[in-house]
Every structure is written in C-alpha cells, then in structure tokens.
N, C-alpha and C positions, 0 to 999 in steps of 0.2 A: 461585230455585225449584229450582235443580239439586240442592240438598242436602236436599230434602224427604224425609223418611222415611215410609213407609207403616206405620202401626201395625196390629198385628193384634189380634184379639179376645183379651181376657185368658183365660188358661187356667181351666178349671173347678177349683174347690177339690178337693183329693184326698178320695176317699171315706174315711169313718172306717174305721180298721183293725179287723179282727175279731181277737179274742184266739185264739191257736192252741189247738187241741184237744189236751189232754195225753193221751198214750197211757195207757190205763187198765190196762195189764198190767205185771206183774213176773215175771221168770223166776227160779224157784228151781232152781238147778243143783247143789244139795247132795247129790243122790243120782244124779248122772250115771252112765249114760246115760239114766236116767229123769228126766224134767223135769216141773215143774208150772208152768203159766202161771196166775198168780193175778190175779183181777179186783181191782185196787186203787182202782177208781173208785167213784163213788157211785150208779151206775145199773146196772140189769141189761143185759146185752149179749146180743143175739139173733142167730140165724143164724151162730153161731161155727163156723168151719171151720179146720183146721190142715193145711198140706201142706208138703212138703219138696222143695227143689230141690237136686240134686247126687247123689252116688253112694250116700248112706246111705238106709236104709229107715226108714219111720216107722210106728209103731203108736200110735194115738191114741183116747182116748175123749172126744169133744167133745159135751157136752150141747147141746140146742137153745138153752137159756138159761143164762147164767153170771151169777149174782147177785154183788153185792159181797161180797168175801171168799172166794168159791168159786173152784175151780181146775179147769183142764183138764189132764189127765195125758197125757203123751206119752213114748214110748221110742224112741230111736234105735239103729239097728245099722248098722255100716259100719266100714271100715278106719280112717279118720281124719276125723271130721266137720269138724274145724277147718280142714282143707285146702280143702273144696269144697262144704260143705253149708250151706244157709240154710233156716231155718224161716219160713214165711209164715203169719201169722194174719190172718183176715178176720172182721169182725163188723159188726153194725149196732146203734148206740145207739138210744134211744127216738125220736130225731128222724128215723130212717129212712135216714140217709146211710150209705154204705158206706165202711169203712175197711180199709186193709191195712197191716200192720206186719211187717217182716222182722227176724229174729233170727240173728245169726252165732254160730257156735260156736267 
C-alpha cells in the first residue's frame, strides 16, 4: 500500500474558444499628416473617439456613429510623430462592448 497514488478529479474540459474580434479600422496615410480612419467592418461603430499620446497635437472630426465605409479624419502636428506619438481609437460595436486600438506612426 506504500505505492498507492491518490488520484485527483479530472480537469474540466476547456471552454470553447471565441473567435477574435477583427479590428474594423484601416488607416489611410496617403495624405500625412492628415489621416483617415476608415471603418472597414460590417457594422456601424458608435461612441468613436480619437486621442493622442505623445508630443504631437491632434485635430479630429469624429462623428458619433461611423458606418461601414465612412471615415474619421484626423490631423497631426508635431516635430516627429514617429518618435513618440500613438493614436488611440475607442469605439463601441452594436453589442455594446468597448474596444481600444492604438496606431503608431
């Protein structure tokens, strides 16, 4: 009996994985320092806000709702955004969850 092993309960089966939420934005940089954030998704996005972290300044026209194919326009001004500036986009898809996405220059 010295070699008796105590068996533990079997582990629960893993929960099914959820498919990752694809970022519904594409950044059009063709007219830098003026940028367009285009909604490439299939759903309207609500509560869209755009902010900047770093030494650059941001001017943005973010409508309350961005429908598929529509864009948010943003202009950056600063010495060199590629060195220390990150754009942060926040939105809510129809399911009400909050998402954040950062864009480096």
